[in-house]
C-alpha angles and dihedrals in degrees: 000000000000121000119252124221109282094018125110099003127250093319097055112134110242114198096189107046090160089064091054092047092050092047091053093043092054096039114120090236088065099213116203093232146302128299115196142163115271112248089214098049121027091200094061138067131217126211128214105187120194117235091251088068093064094101092047092049097044125194117294119217116278118252133178105258097221093050094046115125088206091056092047090052093050093047090051094045094051095035093238127149130203089201108102088217090061 
């Protein structure tokens, strides 16, 4: 059974996320997207912006992925390697 708004707290298992997304997309308040706790890291949030938020978000500068300081920091934090040898 899917969770209902206000039930089960932030960690409630929702079996029909598409229904929640559609409900928020069609809501008169017109939110720009969904911000939620990461299931892999309780200290972090994830964002799922709707396409209508593109103008508000803008376009960040382009950066080579492998030379990104943000990526290096995330790989270090989560002890992940892009090297196939580990």
